[in-house]
MIMINU-458639 format. One record per atom (N, C-alpha, C): residue in one letter; atom name; x negated, y negated, z. Coordinates in steps of 0.1 Angstrom, whole numbers, plus 2048, in hexadecimal, padded with zeros to 3 digits. Layout:
BEGIN
<pt "A" "CA" <X Y Z>>
...
This chain:
BEGIN
<pt "M" "N" <DEF 98E 5AB>>
<pt "M" "CA" <DEC 98D 5BA>>
<pt "M" "C" <DF9 98D 5C3>>
<pt "A" "N" <E03 988 5BE>>
<pt "A" "CA" <E10 989 5C7>>
<pt "A" "C" <E14 998 5C8>>
<pt "R" "N" <E12 9A0 5BE>>
<pt "R" "CA" <E17 9AF 5BF>>
<pt "R" "C" <E0E 9B6 5CA>>
<pt "T" "N" <E02 9B1 5CE>>
<pt "T" "CA" <DFA 9B9 5D8>>
<pt "T" "C" <DFF 9B5 5E7>>
<pt "A" "N" <E07 9AC 5E7>>
<pt "A" "CA" <E0D 9A9 5F6>>
<pt "A" "C" <E1B 9B0 5F8>>
<pt "S" "N" <E1E 9B3 604>>
<pt "S" "CA" <E2A 9B8 607>>
<pt "S" "C" <E34 9AE 605>>
<pt "P" "N" <E41 9B2 602>>
<pt "P" "CA" <E4C 9A7 602>>
<pt "P" "C" <E4C 99E 60E>>
<pt "T" "N" <E4D 992 60D>>
<pt "T" "CA" <E4D 988 618>>
<pt "T" "C" <E57 980 618>>
<pt "P" "N" <E5C 979 622>>
<pt "P" "CA" <E67 970 621>>
<pt "P" "C" <E64 964 616>>
<pt "P" "N" <E6E 961 60E>>
<pt "P" "CA" <E6B 957 603>>
<pt "P" "C" <E6A 949 608>>
<pt "Y" "N" <E62 941 601>>
<pt "Y" "CA" <E60 933 604>>
<pt "Y" "C" <E6D 92E 5FF>>
<pt "P" "N" <E71 921 606>>
<pt "P" "CA" <E7E 91B 602>>
<pt "P" "C" <E7C 915 5F4>>
<pt "F" "N" <E87 916 5EC>>
<pt "F" "CA" <E87 910 5DE>>
<pt "F" "C" <E97 90E 5DD>>
<pt "P" "N" <E9C 903 5E6>>
<pt "P" "CA" <EAA 901 5E6>>
<pt "P" "C" <EB1 8FD 5DA>>
<pt "W" "N" <EBD 901 5D8>>
<pt "W" "CA" <EC7 8FE 5CE>>
<pt "W" "C" <ED1 8F3 5D4>>
<pt "N" "N" <ED2 8E7 5CE>>
<pt "N" "CA" <EDC 8DD 5D4>>
<pt "N" "C" <EE8 8DD 5CC>>
<pt "G" "N" <EEB 8E7 5C3>>
<pt "G" "CA" <EF6 8E5 5BB>>
<pt "G" "C" <EF4 8DE 5AD>>
<pt "E" "N" <EE8 8D7 5AB>>
<pt "E" "CA" <EE5 8D3 5A0>>
<pt "E" "C" <ED7 8D5 59A>>
<pt "E" "N" <ECE 8D8 5A4>>
<pt "E" "CA" <EC1 8DA 5A0>>
<pt "E" "C" <EB9 8E2 5AB>>
<pt "L" "N" <EAF 8E9 5A7>>
<pt "L" "CA" <EA7 8F0 5B2>>
<pt "L" "C" <E9C 8E5 5B6>>
<pt "D" "N" <E9A 8E4 5C3>>
<pt "D" "CA" <E91 8DA 5C9>>
<pt "D" "C" <E83 8E2 5CD>>
<pt "F" "N" <E79 8DF 5C5>>
<pt "F" "CA" <E6C 8E5 5C6>>
<pt "F" "C" <E63 8E0 5D2>>
<pt "R" "N" <E66 8D6 5D7>>
<pt "R" "CA" <E5F 8CF 5E2>>
<pt "R" "C" <E5D 8D8 5EE>>
<pt "P" "N" <E67 8DF 5F4>>
<pt "P" "CA" <E65 8E7 5FF>>
<pt "P" "C" <E5C 8F3 5FA>>
<pt "L" "N" <E5F 8F8 5EF>>
<pt "L" "CA" <E56 902 5EB>>
<pt "L" "C" <E48 900 5EA>>
<pt "L" "N" <E45 8F3 5E4>>
<pt "L" "CA" <E36 8EF 5E3>>
<pt "L" "C" <E31 8ED 5F1>>
<pt "E" "N" <E39 8E6 5FA>>
<pt "E" "CA" <E35 8E3 609>>
<pt "E" "C" <E31 8F0 610>>
<pt "S" "N" <E3A 8FA 60E>>
<pt "S" "CA" <E36 908 614>>
<pt "S" "C" <E29 90C 610>>
<pt "I" "N" <E27 90E 603>>
<pt "I" "CA" <E1A 912 5FD>>
<pt "I" "C" <E0E 909 603>>
<pt "L" "N" <E10 8FC 604>>
<pt "L" "CA" <E04 8F4 609>>
<pt "L" "C" <E02 8F8 617>>
<pt "W" "N" <E0E 8F9 620>>
<pt "W" "CA" <E0B 8FC 62D>>
<pt "W" "C" <E04 90A 630>>
<pt "A" "N" <E09 912 627>>
<pt "A" "CA" <E03 920 629>>
<pt "A" "C" <DF4 921 626>>
<pt "R" "N" <DF1 919 61C>>
<pt "R" "CA" <DE3 918 617>>
<pt "R" "C" <DDB 912 622>>
<pt "Q" "N" <DE0 908 629>>
<pt "Q" "CA" <DD9 901 634>>
<pt "Q" "C" <DD8 90A 640>>
<pt "K" "N" <DDF 912 642>>
<pt "K" "CA" <DDF 91C 64D>>
<pt "K" "C" <DD7 929 64A>>
<pt "G" "N" <DD3 929 63C>>
<pt "G" "CA" <DCA 934 639>>
<pt "G" "C" <DD0 941 636>>
<pt "E" "N" <DDD 93F 633>>
<pt "E" "CA" <DE4 94D 631>>
<pt "E" "C" <DDF 953 624>>
<pt "D" "N" <DDF 960 622>>
<pt "D" "CA" <DDB 968 618>>
<pt "D" "C" <DE1 963 60B>>
<pt "P" "N" <DDA 960 601>>
<pt "P" "CA" <DDE 95B 5F4>>
<pt "P" "C" <DEA 964 5EE>>
<pt "A" "N" <DE7 973 5EF>>
<pt "A" "CA" <DF1 97C 5E9>>
<pt "A" "C" <DFE 97A 5F1>>
<pt "T" "N" <DFE 979 5FD>>
<pt "T" "CA" <E0A 976 604>>
<pt "T" "C" <E11 969 601>>
<pt "I" "N" <E09 95F 5FF>>
<pt "I" "CA" <E10 951 5FA>>
<pt "I" "C" <E16 954 5ED>>
<pt "A" "N" <E0F 95A 5E4>>
<pt "A" "CA" <E13 95D 5D6>>
<pt "A" "C" <E20 966 5D7>>
<pt "R" "N" <E22 96F 5E0>>
<pt "R" "CA" <E2E 976 5E1>>
<pt "R" "C" <E39 96F 5E5>>
<pt "A" "N" <E36 966 5F0>>
<pt "A" "CA" <E41 95F 5F5>>
<pt "A" "C" <E46 953 5EB>>
<pt "F" "N" <E3D 94E 5E3>>
<pt "F" "CA" <E40 945 5D7>>
<pt "F" "C" <E49 94B 5CE>>
<pt "H" "N" <E46 957 5CA>>
<pt "H" "CA" <E4E 95F 5C0>>
<pt "H" "C" <E5B 960 5C6>>
<pt "R" "N" <E5C 966 5D2>>
<pt "R" "CA" <E69 969 5D9>>
<pt "R" "C" <E72 95C 5DA>>
<pt "G" "N" <E6C 951 5DD>>
<pt "G" "CA" <E72 944 5DD>>
<pt "G" "C" <E77 941 5D0>>
<pt "V" "N" <E70 940 5C5>>
<pt "V" "CA" <E76 93C 5B9>>
<pt "V" "C" <E81 946 5B5>>
<pt "A" "N" <E7F 954 5B8>>
<pt "A" "CA" <E89 95D 5B2>>
<pt "A" "C" <E96 95B 5BB>>
<pt "Q" "N" <E96 958 5C9>>
<pt "Q" "CA" <EA0 954 5D1>>
<pt "Q" "C" <EA7 948 5CB>>
<pt "G" "N" <EA0 93E 5C9>>
<pt "G" "CA" <EA7 932 5C4>>
<pt "G" "C" <EAE 933 5B7>>
<pt "V" "N" <EA7 93A 5AD>>
<pt "V" "CA" <EAE 93C 5A1>>
<pt "V" "C" <EB9 945 5A1>>
<pt "A" "N" <EBA 94E 5AC>>
<pt "A" "CA" <EC5 957 5AC>>
<pt "A" "C" <ED1 950 5B2>>
<pt "L" "N" <ECF 947 5BD>>
<pt "L" "CA" <ED8 940 5C3>>
<pt "L" "C" <EDE 936 5B9>>
<pt "A" "N" <ED7 92F 5B2>>
<pt "A" "CA" <EDC 924 5A6>>
<pt "A" "C" <EE3 92E 59C>>
<pt "A" "N" <EDD 93A 598>>
<pt "A" "CA" <EE5 941 58D>>
<pt "A" "C" <EF3 944 593>>
<pt "K" "N" <EF2 949 59E>>
<pt "K" "CA" <F00 94E 5A4>>
<pt "K" "C" <F09 944 5A4>>
<pt "E" "N" <F06 938 5A9>>
<pt "E" "CA" <F0F 92C 5AB>>
<pt "E" "C" <F14 928 59D>>
<pt "L" "N" <F09 926 594>>
<pt "L" "CA" <F0E 921 588>>
<pt "L" "C" <F16 92C 57F>>
<pt "A" "N" <F14 939 581>>
<pt "A" "CA" <F1C 944 57A>>
<pt "A" "C" <F2A 943 580>>
<pt "W" "N" <F2B 941 58B>>
<pt "W" "CA" <F39 941 592>>
<pt "W" "C" <F40 935 58D>>
<pt "T" "N" <F38 92A 58D>>
<pt "T" "CA" <F40 91C 58A>>
<pt "T" "C" <F44 91E 57A>>
<pt "Y" "N" <F3D 923 572>>
<pt "Y" "CA" <F40 923 563>>
<pt "Y" "C" <F45 930 55E>>
<pt "G" "N" <F47 93A 568>>
<pt "G" "CA" <F4D 946 564>>
<pt "G" "C" <F44 94F 55B>>
<pt "A" "N" <F37 94F 55D>>
<pt "A" "CA" <F2F 958 555>>
<pt "A" "C" <F2F 965 55B>>
<pt "E" "N" <F2D 96E 553>>
<pt "E" "CA" <F2E 97D 557>>
<pt "E" "C" <F20 984 558>>
<pt "A" "N" <F16 97C 553>>
<pt "A" "CA" <F08 983 552>>
<pt "A" "C" <EFF 977 554>>
<pt "L" "N" <EF3 97A 557>>
<pt "L" "CA" <EE9 972 559>>
<pt "L" "C" <EDF 975 54D>>
<pt "V" "N" <EDA 96B 543>>
<pt "V" "CA" <ED0 96D 53A>>
<pt "V" "C" <EC3 966 53F>>
<pt "L" "N" <EB9 96D 53F>>
<pt "L" "CA" <EAB 968 543>>
<pt "L" "C" <EA2 96A 538>>
<pt "A" "N" <E9E 95D 532>>
<pt "A" "CA" <E93 95D 527>>
<pt "A" "C" <E8A 952 529>>
<pt "G" "N" <E7F 953 522>>
<pt "G" "CA" <E76 949 523>>
<pt "G" "C" <E6A 94F 529>>
<pt "G" "N" <E5D 948 526>>
<pt "G" "CA" <E52 94F 52A>>
<pt "G" "C" <E50 953 539>>
<pt "V" "N" <E56 94C 542>>
<pt "V" "CA" <E54 94E 550>>
<pt "V" "C" <E5B 95B 552>>
<pt "F" "N" <E64 961 54B>>
<pt "F" "CA" <E69 96D 54E>>
<pt "F" "C" <E61 978 548>>
<pt "Q" "N" <E56 977 543>>
<pt "Q" "CA" <E4B 980 541>>
<pt "Q" "C" <E45 985 54E>>
<pt "N" "N" <E47 97D 557>>
<pt "N" "CA" <E43 980 566>>
<pt "N" "C" <E4C 98B 56B>>
<pt "A" "N" <E48 998 56A>>
<pt "A" "CA" <E51 9A3 56F>>
<pt "A" "C" <E54 9A2 57D>>
<pt "L" "N" <E4B 99D 585>>
<pt "L" "CA" <E4F 99D 594>>
<pt "L" "C" <E59 992 597>>
<pt "L" "N" <E59 987 590>>
<pt "L" "CA" <E63 97E 592>>
<pt "L" "C" <E70 983 58C>>
<pt "L" "N" <E71 989 583>>
<pt "L" "CA" <E7D 990 57D>>
<pt "L" "C" <E82 999 586>>
<pt "E" "N" <E79 9A1 58C>>
<pt "E" "CA" <E7E 9AC 596>>
<pt "E" "C" <E84 9A5 5A2>>
<pt "E" "N" <E7D 99B 5A7>>
<pt "E" "CA" <E82 994 5B2>>
<pt "E" "C" <E90 98D 5B1>>
<pt "I" "N" <E91 987 5A5>>
<pt "I" "CA" <E9F 982 5A1>>
<pt "I" "C" <EAA 98B 5A3>>
<pt "R" "N" <EA7 996 59C>>
<pt "R" "CA" <EB0 9A1 59B>>
<pt "R" "C" <EB4 9A5 5A9>>
<pt "A" "N" <EA9 9A7 5B0>>
<pt "A" "CA" <EAD 9AC 5BF>>
<pt "A" "C" <EB6 9A2 5C8>>
<pt "F" "N" <EB3 994 5C5>>
<pt "F" "CA" <EBC 98B 5CC>>
<pt "F" "C" <EC9 98A 5C7>>
<pt "L" "N" <ECA 98D 5BA>>
<pt "L" "CA" <ED6 98D 5B3>>
<pt "L" "C" <EE0 999 5B9>>
<pt "G" "N" <EDA 9A3 5BB>>
<pt "G" "CA" <EE0 9AF 5BE>>
<pt "G" "C" <EE9 9B4 5B3>>
<pt "D" "N" <EF6 9B7 5B5>>
<pt "D" "CA" <F00 9BB 5AC>>
<pt "D" "C" <F09 9AF 5A7>>
<pt "A" "N" <F04 9A4 5AB>>
<pt "A" "CA" <F0E 998 5A8>>
<pt "A" "C" <F0F 996 599>>
<pt "F" "N" <F04 998 591>>
<pt "F" "CA" <F05 996 582>>
<pt "F" "C" <EFB 9A0 57C>>
<pt "P" "N" <EFF 9A5 56F>>
<pt "P" "CA" <EF6 9AC 568>>
<pt "P" "C" <EEB 9A2 563>>
<pt "V" "N" <EDE 9A4 563>>
<pt "V" "CA" <ED3 99D 55D>>
<pt "V" "C" <ED0 9A2 550>>
<pt "W" "N" <ED0 998 546>>
<pt "W" "CA" <ECB 99D 538>>
<pt "W" "C" <EBE 994 535>>
<pt "V" "N" <EB6 99D 52F>>
<pt "V" "CA" <EA9 997 52B>>
<pt "V" "C" <EA6 99C 51D>>
<pt "P" "N" <E9F 994 516>>
<pt "P" "CA" <E9B 998 506>>
<pt "P" "C" <E95 9A5 507>>
<pt "R" "N" <E98 9AD 4FE>>
<pt "R" "CA" <E8F 9BA 4FB>>
<pt "R" "C" <E89 9BB 4ED>>
<pt "E" "N" <E90 9B4 4E3>>
<pt "E" "CA" <E8B 9B6 4D5>>
<pt "E" "C" <E83 9A8 4D2>>
<pt "V" "N" <E85 99F 4D8>>
<pt "V" "CA" <E81 992 4D5>>
<pt "V" "C" <E77 98D 4E1>>
<pt "P" "N" <E6D 986 4DE>>
<pt "P" "CA" <E65 982 4E9>>
<pt "P" "C" <E6C 978 4F3>>
<pt "V" "N" <E69 979 500>>
<pt "V" "CA" <E6F 971 50A>>
<pt "V" "C" <E6A 962 509>>
<pt "N" "N" <E5D 961 503>>
<pt "N" "CA" <E57 954 503>>
<pt "N" "C" <E5A 94C 4F8>>
<pt "D" "N" <E51 944 4F2>>
<pt "D" "CA" <E52 93B 4E7>>
<pt "D" "C" <E56 942 4DA>>
<pt "G" "N" <E52 94E 4D8>>
<pt "G" "CA" <E54 956 4CD>>
<pt "G" "C" <E62 959 4CB>>
<pt "G" "N" <E6C 958 4D4>>
<pt "G" "CA" <E79 95A 4D2>>
<pt "G" "C" <E81 94D 4D2>>
<pt "I" "N" <E7B 941 4D5>>
<pt "I" "CA" <E82 934 4D3>>
<pt "I" "C" <E89 933 4C7>>
<pt "S" "N" <E83 935 4BB>>
<pt "S" "CA" <E89 931 4AE>>
<pt "S" "C" <E93 93A 4AB>>
<pt "L" "N" <E94 946 4B0>>
<pt "L" "CA" <E9F 950 4AE>>
<pt "L" "C" <EAC 94B 4B6>>
<pt "G" "N" <EA9 945 4C2>>
<pt "G" "CA" <EB4 93F 4C9>>
<pt "G" "C" <EBA 933 4C3>>
<pt "Q" "N" <EB2 92A 4BF>>
<pt "Q" "CA" <EB5 91E 4B8>>
<pt "Q" "C" <EBE 921 4AC>>
<pt "A" "N" <EBA 92B 4A4>>
<pt "A" "CA" <EC0 92F 498>>
<pt "A" "C" <ECF 935 49C>>
<pt "A" "N" <ECE 93D 4A7>>
<pt "A" "CA" <EDC 943 4AA>>
<pt "A" "C" <EE6 938 4AF>>
<pt "L" "N" <EE0 92F 4B6>>
<pt "L" "CA" <EE6 922 4BC>>
<pt "L" "C" <EED 91A 4B1>>
<pt "A" "N" <EE4 918 4A7>>
<pt "A" "CA" <EE9 911 49B>>
<pt "A" "C" <EF2 918 492>>
<pt "A" "N" <EF2 925 492>>
<pt "A" "CA" <EFD 92D 48B>>
<pt "A" "C" <F09 92D 492>>
<pt "F" "N" <F09 92E 4A0>>
<pt "F" "CA" <F15 92F 4A8>>
<pt "F" "C" <F1C 920 4A8>>
<pt "D" "N" <F16 915 4A7>>
<pt "D" "CA" <F1A 908 4A6>>
<pt "D" "C" <F20 906 498>>
<pt "A" "N" <F1C 90C 48E>>
<pt "A" "CA" <F21 909 47F>>
<pt "A" "C" <F2F 90B 47E>>
């Protein structure tokens, strides 16, 4: 549904330096629904808000810890629109890596756990 709407300003999903605050995002959705806004537009603004929040948090954390790339994995990143929007908000700040050979969802968790265990050994 979100793909059917034109890009729209993102709903706020602020990063406070420690966590993303979902409350302004949820409040924006509720207000938009009460005003009778188009569900597709609401969905697009939600996706853009989540993407913007994740991108801002990722940039700050990467700069703080000296990361050179952003790795996005987990079932939520099967959402191609969300992934596209995050990349757009990041611009050229960091390369974005996503799994290609291993499933991004639960199917890849055990491989990551095994890799971490081997790294810690």
